[in-house]
N, C-alpha and C positions, 0 to 999 in steps of 0.2 A: 531714244537717248536724247536728253536735253543738254544743251550747252549753256553754261551760266556766264561765260565770258568768250569773246571772239578769239582770245589768245590761248584758251585752254583746249587742248586736244584730247580726244578720247583715247583710252588705252587700246593698244593692239591686242588681238586675241589669236591664239593658235587656231589654225583651220583644222576642223575635225576631218579625220580620214573619211573619204567617200564624198566629201562636199564638192570636190573638183577632181573627178576620177582621172582625167587625162593628165592633169598636173601632178597628181599623186604618183602615177606610173612613171612620168618623166623624172620626178624628184628621186624616186627609187633608183633609177639608172644613174643619175648624177651623183647620188650618195655612194654608189659602188665606186665611181671614179675618185670621189673624195677619200673613201676608206683606203683605196689602193695607193693614193699619192700622199695623203696626210692622215695616217692612221691614228694620230693622237687627237684628231678633231672628232667631236660628236656629230651625228648626222644633221644635215640642214633640215629646216622645217618651213612650212608655209605659215605666214601670219597675215591676218586681215586687219585693215584699218578703215573705219568709217570717217573719211576726212570731212565730208559735208553732210549735214543733217538732210535726210531724204534721198541722198545719193547712194549708189551701190558701193559696197566696200571695195577697197583696192587691196590686192593680194601681192605680197612680197615674198621672195626667197630670203630666209634669215638664218643666221647661225642658231645653234641649239638654244642659246640664251635669249633669243628674240631680237638681236641687233641685225639690221640690214642696211644696205646702201643701194642707191640707184632707183630706177623707175619700177613701177609695179608691173606685174605680168599683164599683158593685154588681155582683155576679156574675150572669152569664148573661143579658144583654139578649136578648129574644126577637124584637125587631124592629130594623130599621135606624134608625127614628125614635127609638126608646128609647135606643139606643146613642148616637146623635148628641146627644140632649138631655143625657145623662149626661156625655159627653166634653166638650161645650161648657161645661157648668156647672163641671166639674172644671178645665178649662183656664182659665176665667175666674178662678177662685179662686187657682190657682197664679200666673198672670201678675200679678194684682192684688196679691197678698201678697208675692211674691218680687221684683217690680220696683217696688213701691210706687207704682202708678199705676192709675187706673181703666182697664179694658179690656173690651170695645171701646167707643170713644166714638162717639156720634151726631155725624155731620159737620154736621148742621143746628144742634144745640143744645149741642154740646161737653159732653154728659152721658154718664156710663156707662150702658150698656144691659144688659139681662138677658134670659135665655132664657124665651120663652113659646111654647106650642104654638098654632098657628093652623091650623085645619083639619087637625090631626094632624101638622103639620110644625113642627119647632123653628125659631124665628125670633128675631131680635134686636129687643127691644122697648125703646122710649125713652119716658120719662115726659113728654117735651115740656117746654116752659117754662111759667112761671107766668103768662105773658101771656094775656089772653083770646083765644080763637080759635086758640090754639097747643096743641092737645091731645096726649095720648099717642098714639104711633103705632108701627107695625111698620116698622123701617128696612129689613130684608132677611132672607131666610131664612139660617139658619146655613150658612156655606160660600159665600155669595154677596155678601159685602161688597166683593169685588174688582170687581163689576159696576157699582157705584155711582160716580157722579161727584159732586164737591162742588157744592152749589147755587151758582148765579150770585148774586153779591153786588153789586148796582148801585152802592153807595156806596163800594166798595173802590177804593183808588188803584191805578192800573196802573203797573207797573214800566217805566221807560224802558229801551230796549235799550242794552246796553253797547257802547261804541265798539270797533270792530275795530282791531287793530293792536298 
């Protein structure tokens, strides 16, 4: 690829499935969390950008339309857990900055969560509330937010059934 101007950047390209198998697998898990928490969003994708001629492309986690934010994924994750951690962090940064909303939210506290490793497994961590006895906690492993149910709220009003007809 030739550059005609130092100010002209090459176009990003969608990464083909199978090009980065560990990142593909990690992105599938993160997309399960996205679908469970933001069902109106299309799945995230990997995009590659050749920033410098002769240098390897940098890969980003992007929205379906190709927009991303933040740092590229570091090259060559050697474990599935390492790839999952990197992809989850990059996805969170892209979703948060491009959609202007915290993601993912803890369904108990309505707070943004962050990735933490627990026993070598990337998980979504919530800081909890400021109330005594409501400490920080792990909400779910990355890729498993779709298995959670919202907690029962005893003081919440029940909706009346709509009349048929």
